[in-house]
C-alpha positions as a printed NumPy array, in Angstrom:
array([[  5.854,   4.382,  -0.661],
       [  5.033,   7.697,   1.163],
       [  2.178,   8.792,   2.281],
       [  3.838,  12.224,   4.023],
       [  2.186,  14.266,   5.801],
       [  0.897,  15.351,   8.311],
       [  3.023,  16.527,   6.23 ],
       [  3.644,  15.86 ,   5.349],
       [  2.362,  16.747,   4.886],
       [  4.699,  18.712,   4.316],
       [  3.711,  21.646,   2.213],
       [  3.067,  24.195,   5.206],
       [  6.53 ,  25.434,   4.56 ],
       [  5.596,  26.917,   1.019],
       [  2.437,  26.846,   2.66 ],
       [  3.266,  30.498,   4.492],
       [  6.103,  31.587,   2.512],
       [  3.139,  32.676,  -0.555],
       [  1.814,  34.744,   2.556],
       [  4.376,  36.577,   3.794],
       [  6.393,  37.699,   1.321],
       [  6.586,  41.723,   2.849],
       [  6.723,  40.445,   6.465],
       [ 10.165,  41.047,   8.471],
       [ 11.691,  38.207,  10.12 ],
       [  9.676,  35.879,   7.285],
       [ 11.576,  32.739,   7.953],
       [ 11.191,  32.195,  11.891],
       [  7.211,  33.388,  10.965],
       [  7.254,  30.56 ,   8.846],
       [  8.709,  27.749,  10.486],
       [  6.224,  29.003,  13.306],
       [  2.738,  28.48 ,  11.648],
       [  4.142,  24.997,  10.245],
       [  4.531,  24.045,  13.671],
       [  1.733,  25.744,  15.264],
       [ -0.66 ,  24.483,  11.966],
       [  0.972,  21.195,  11.586],
       [  0.466,  20.025,  15.51 ],
       [ -3.143,  21.42 ,  15.629],
       [ -3.616,  19.056,  12.459],
       [ -2.659,  16.002,  13.919],
       [ -2.493,  16.371,  17.291],
       [  1.159,  14.92 ,  17.69 ],
       [  4.251,  17.597,  17.459],
       [  5.384,  18.863,  14.52 ],
       [  8.94 ,  20.445,  14.171],
       [ 10.793,  21.866,  11.745],
       [ 14.793,  22.843,  11.774],
       [ 14.988,  25.729,   9.965],
       [ 13.502,  27.719,   7.269],
       [ 15.088,  29.831,   4.195],
       [ 12.804,  31.941,   1.711],
       [ 14.645,  33.862,  -0.688],
       [ 11.917,  36.092,  -2.067],
       [ 13.868,  37.504,  -5.255],
       [ 14.553,  34.271,  -6.386],
       [ 11.347,  33.294,  -6.025],
       [ 11.84 ,  29.871,  -3.872],
       [ 11.916,  28.706,  -0.041],
       [ 13.288,  25.84 ,   1.825],
       [ 12.306,  23.869,   4.683],
       [ 14.75 ,  21.705,   6.579],
       [ 14.122,  19.304,   9.339],
       [ 10.599,  19.355,   9.023],
       [  9.624,  15.885,  10.774],
       [  5.827,  14.405,  12.594],
       [  6.056,  12.933,  15.922],
       [  4.615,   9.333,  16.389],
       [  0.974,   9.305,  17.503],
       [  0.197,   7.995,  21.324],
       [  0.31 ,   4.382,  22.232],
       [  3.318,   3.896,  19.728],
       [  7.142,   3.801,  19.456],
       [  9.061,   7.278,  20.036],
       [ 10.45 ,   7.605,  16.249],
       [  9.244,   9.739,  13.592],
       [  6.086,   9.176,  11.928],
       [  7.744,  11.354,   8.975],
       [ 10.635,  13.054,   8.542],
       [ 11.37 ,  15.183,   5.264],
       [ 15.196,  15.984,   4.366],
       [ 14.389,  19.622,   2.852],
       [ 11.614,  20.666,   1.069],
       [ 11.915,  22.763,  -1.75 ],
       [  8.889,  25.441,  -3.175],
       [  8.532,  27.929,  -6.121],
       [  6.693,  30.418,  -5.478],
       [  5.281,  33.325,  -8.293],
       [  5.904,  36.383,  -5.908],
       [  3.302,  38.516,  -8.018],
       [  0.208,  36.334,  -7.253],
       [  1.965,  34.969,  -3.72 ],
       [  1.202,  31.426,  -5.263],
       [  2.759,  28.293,  -4.338],
       [  3.679,  26.37 ,  -7.615],
       [  5.286,  23.63 ,  -6.914],
       [  6.512,  21.845,  -3.66 ],
       [  9.422,  19.314,  -4.569],
       [  9.881,  16.741,  -1.845],
       [ 12.955,  14.106,  -2.207],
       [ 13.524,  10.888,  -0.324],
       [ 11.326,  11.921,   2.69 ],
       [ 11.094,   8.957,   5.334],
       [  8.134,   7.519,   6.695],
       [  7.573,   4.838,   9.125],
       [  4.174,   2.478,   8.858],
       [  3.867,   1.095,  12.001],
       [  1.629,  -1.51 ,  13.022],
       [  1.064,  -2.786,  16.465],
       [ -1.886,  -4.782,  17.929],
       [ -3.927,  -4.661,  15.273],
       [ -3.816,  -0.168,  14.28 ],
       [ -0.968,   1.874,  12.795],
       [  0.212,   4.703,  13.006],
       [ -0.833,   6.548,   9.851],
       [ -4.7  ,   5.027,  10.547],
       [ -4.462,   7.328,  13.477],
       [ -2.904,  10.1  ,  11.963],
       [ -5.242,   9.794,   9.174],
       [ -8.108,   9.113,  11.439],
       [ -7.512,  12.582,  13.126],
       [ -6.934,  14.99 ,  10.377],
       [ -9.908,  13.561,   8.805],
       [-11.964,  14.   ,  11.544],
       [-10.62 ,  18.12 ,  12.041],
       [-11.164,  18.616,   8.664],
       [-15.037,  18.161,   8.251],
       [-15.061,  20.048,  11.844],
       [-16.203,  23.5  ,  11.699],
       [-14.817,  26.13 ,  13.052],
       [-16.914,  28.167,  16.247],
       [-16.832,  31.742,  15.345],
       [-15.326,  32.384,  19.14 ],
       [-12.201,  30.172,  17.184],
       [-10.866,  32.384,  14.811],
       [ -7.601,  33.11 ,  14.595],
       [ -6.158,  35.79 ,  15.883],
       [ -2.462,  35.32 ,  14.337],
       [ -3.458,  37.676,  10.985],
       [ -0.955,  35.705,   8.954],
       [ -1.926,  32.532,   9.815],
       [ -5.745,  33.499,   8.645],
       [ -4.995,  34.531,   5.815],
       [ -5.728,  32.466,   2.139],
       [ -2.785,  30.099,   1.35 ],
       [ -2.836,  28.383,  -2.543],
       [ -0.39 ,  25.59 ,  -3.442],
       [ -0.773,  24.382,  -7.35 ],
       [  1.056,  20.76 ,  -6.913],
       [  3.397,  19.022,  -4.677],
       [  5.319,  16.162,  -5.613],
       [  7.084,  13.861,  -3.301],
       [  9.629,  11.618,  -5.371],
       [ 11.366,   8.517,  -3.627],
       [ 10.007,   7.947,  -0.312],
       [ 11.398,   5.184,   2.089],
       [  8.945,   3.742,   3.901],
       [  9.939,   1.763,   7.07 ],
       [  7.59 ,  -0.831,   7.666],
       [  7.596,  -2.207,  11.456],
       [  4.843,  -4.367,  12.728],
       [  4.451,  -7.123,  15.896],
       [  3.34 ,  -9.528,  13.155],
       [  7.188,  -9.416,  11.69 ],
       [ 10.262, -10.805,  12.345],
       [ 11.984,  -7.722,  11.156],
       [ 11.768,  -4.203,  10.288],
       [ 11.121,  -4.31 ,   6.217],
       [ 11.817,  -1.554,   4.058],
       [  9.946,  -0.46 ,   0.462],
       [  9.981,   2.38 ,  -1.427],
       [  7.445,   4.519,  -3.164],
       [  8.58 ,   6.276,  -5.735],
       [  6.283,   8.797,  -6.933],
       [  3.163,  11.097,  -4.955],
       [  1.251,  13.937,  -5.956],
       [ -0.776,  16.464,  -4.309],
       [ -3.072,  18.983,  -6.006],
       [ -5.516,  21.829,  -5.416],
       [ -4.107,  22.993,  -1.772],
       [ -5.95 ,  25.901,  -0.652],
       [ -7.66 ,  27.773,   2.316],
       [ -5.741,  28.795,   5.704],
       [ -2.454,  27.667,   6.926],
       [ -4.464,  25.179,   9.591],
       [ -6.903,  24.51 ,   6.182],
       [ -3.851,  23.748,   4.208],
       [ -1.766,  21.563,   6.632],
       [ -5.393,  19.17 ,   7.061],
       [ -5.472,  18.896,   3.296],
       [ -1.822,  17.74 ,   2.57 ],
       [ -1.733,  15.282,   5.801],
       [ -4.796,  13.401,   4.874],
       [ -3.86 ,  13.459,   0.896],
       [ -0.278,  12.212,   2.6  ],
       [ -1.658,   9.651,   5.233],
       [ -4.279,   8.642,   2.922],
       [ -1.867,   7.406,   0.618],
       [  0.817,   5.94 ,   2.523],
       [ -1.981,   3.967,   4.516],
       [ -2.623,   2.641,   0.983],
       [  0.442,   1.341,  -0.227],
       [  2.651,   0.469,   3.168],
       [ -0.891,  -1.481,   4.543],
       [ -0.772,  -3.877,   0.578],
       [  3.46 ,  -3.884,   1.244],
       [  2.758,  -4.833,   4.868],
       [  0.581,  -7.758,   3.656],
       [  2.797,  -8.896,   0.913],
       [  5.626,  -9.091,   3.356],
       [  3.842, -11.347,   6.286],
       [  2.315, -13.693,   3.538],
       [  5.873, -13.924,   2.208],
       [  7.083, -14.244,   5.739],
       [  4.73 , -16.874,   6.499],
       [  5.717, -18.993,   3.098],
       [  9.236, -19.106,   3.824],
       [  8.413, -20.354,   7.117],
       [  6.215, -23.049,   5.361],
       [  8.624, -23.498,   2.318],
       [ 11.47 , -22.175,   2.197],
       [ 13.747, -19.272,   0.705],
       [ 13.041, -20.713,  -2.954],
       [  9.471, -19.787,  -2.399],
       [  9.646, -16.646,  -0.761],
       [ 11.942, -15.555,  -3.831],
       [  9.005, -17.204,  -6.152],
       [  5.964, -14.916,  -4.148],
       [  7.943, -11.682,  -4.514],
       [  8.394, -12.393,  -8.49 ],
       [  4.759, -12.7  ,  -9.057],
       [  4.079, -10.06 ,  -6.516],
       [  6.189,  -7.596,  -8.26 ],
       [  9.367,  -6.992,  -5.535]])
C-alpha cells in the first residue's frame, strides 16, 4: 500500500534539488524548503533528518522524511520515509526520477474518519485555492519552478489501525508511481502529497474493509472460514 505523502510525499527533496544547484549550503536549504512546503501543504509538521546532494554526480538523497499525524489521531507519524534517492539532470535542472524504498504509512481509522482522509482533504483544498497577490513568497529559491518527471515508491508497508479491529494489521503496497510534478516547491508538495494520499486511501481503505470482514467471519465461523476468505480476496 502506499499512498506516501505528504509525502510523501516525498518528493519535495528532489524538488528543491533541481532548483538550488548553484547555491551554497545547498543541503540545508533543501531541508528547509521541504519542511516548509510539506508542512504548509498538510498543516501538520513535516520533518527531514538530513539531505545529501552530490551535484557532480547528479544525485541527491533525503533521509528521515516524516509527516506527523493530523490532529484527532495518535501522536505517531502518518508517513515515514527512510531514504529517497533522486537522479538529477544538472543541465536542465530537472529531477528525472526519485526512488523510495520501503516507506511506512500509518492508515488510522477513528470514529469513522481516517488520518489519510483528513490529509487528503487538506491538501486537495489547498491545491484548489488560488494564491493571493499579497501572499507572494519572499524566498526566491522556494518560488522557482521545479519539475520532477517520475517518482517510484516500492514495497510501502501500510499499518492498518482501527477502533473496529481487535489488533493492528499490516499490508504491503508493491508499487506506487507519481508523474509530471511541476511548479513552485509549494505546488509540487501539494501535487505529490495529493497523489500519495489519494492512492493510499484507495488501497488501504479496501484492505481495511477486507480485514474487518475477515474478522467478523473468523468470529462467527472460526479460523478455517477466515483462511478461505483470505484466499478468495487474494491475500
